[in-house]
N, C-alpha and C positions, 0 to 999 in steps of 0.2 A: 428293303424299306428304303433305305438312305438312298443305293442304286436308280431303282425307279421316281425318287424325286430330283435328283439330278441329272437324270436324262429327261425327266418333265421341264426343269427348269430351264435345260438347254436347246430344246426342241423346235427352237424357231419361230419365225411369224407365220411359215408358212401351213403352223400344224392347227388345223379346225377345231372348233369348240368340244364337237361330237366324240373326236379324238383324246382332247382331251379328256375329258368328261370319263372315257372309255380306262384310259391309263389310271385314272383317279380309281376307278372302282376296280379296276384289276388290282390297283395297289390295297385296299383297303380287305377285297376278299383273302388276298394270299397273305394280311397281316392277321386275320381272322381266323386263318388255316392254321399258321405258327404257332398261335395262341392256344388252341384246342391241341396242338400238337405237345406243347409245352404240360397241359396240362397232364395228358397222359404218359410221359414220359415217367413220372415215378411207382405209376403203377406197371407198367412196361419192364422198369428194371425189376422191380419187387417180382413181379412173376420170373424174370429173367434168371434170378439169383436162387428163385426156390427150383425151379427146371436144372438147371445148369450148374452147380456149383463150380465146378470146374472150369468151367469157359472164362475167356479171358477178352473175347468180343463185348466191347463198350455197347449198351444198350441206348440203340437210334428210334426215334420215331419218322414217318411218315407227313409231310405239311400235305399233301394230298388226299391220303385218309389215316387219319391220325389212329383210330383204332387196330390199324394193321401192325403188326408186329414184324420188326425186320428178323428175317429165317435163311438159315442156308437154305440155297436151291440146288435141286438136284446137278446143275452142271456147275456147282462148286460154289458158284457168285454168293453173295448176299443181297435180298431186296425185302420189301414190304412185301405179306404174304399174309395168307389165310390158310386157314388147314381146312379141308373140306371133305366128307366122308358120306359115302353112299351106303345102302344097302338092297339089296335086290331080292326079289323072291329068285330061287331056283331055273323051277320048271319053267316062268312067263318072263322073266328078266324085269319085270315091273318095280320099281323104284318103291320099297316099302318106309324108307329111312332114311333123313337125308339132315347132316349137320356143319354147319361151319364155324370153325373156331380160330382164336389169335394163338392159340398154345402148341404144342406140339400134339401128336396123334397119341402116346402114350395114355392109358387110361380113361379110352374114349368108349371102349367096348361096351363095357354093363349099361350105361346110357342109352349106347346106339339099340341094344337090346329091348329096353323099356319102351323105347321110341317105335319101334316092329312091334311089341305088343299092342301099346297102344292102342297103333292102326290096325292089325289087323284081331286084332282081339286073343291069341295065340303067343306061345313062346314057340321060336322056332326051334325042331327035334336038332337041327345041326346049322354052327354056325361057322363059315369058311371067310377067317381074318387073315390079314399081312402081319409080318414079324412085328413092327413097331408099335403096333394098334392097340394089343392087349397089353397089361400086366398081369402078374401071378394072382394078384387081387381080381382083377375082372374076370380071369378062367376060374377060381374058386367059386366067385359068386353066379356065373353061369352055369357051374357044373351045379351050385346047389339049387339052380331054378331047374333042373333036367335038360338042361341043353350042352350039346356034345362040340368041344371045342376044335376044329380043325386049322393049323397054320403050322408055317414052317416049325424044325427043332430049333430052340434058343440053343444062342451060342454060348462061348466062354463069357465074352464081356455082357451080355445079356441082365438084364433085371428080373428074368423070370428062371433063369438056371438057379 
């Protein structure tokens, strides 16, 4: 904010009033986004501590999208992101479930299956999932519902082993 104010003060007589108003508006919008990001910081920090007790990366928030969480991206970097889960019907490929969260994928399998039941009126017989999506608790819950879970075998470091 101080940098924008300094640039505005030294903008010179050639700057039109419309440009000054645009600078002022942009500075106010950014100030509002920063304030909103700061409000989400404790919530994000608490979630990060619950999910990754051993992670040493400090919690950060985005000034452009305060609800997004800074997550490790497949290219090895860290950027503001969401996790998006989709459920599709095997035969038709039609999406029967969609969910966007600002947490890790783990533990989202049972809630997604509930959404599929809500949309289709029935439990799927088989559920093909990726390795990070389901926890042992999810697999147990889905088994009690009569759903057969298919996915990669849990590795030695997996929470499901």
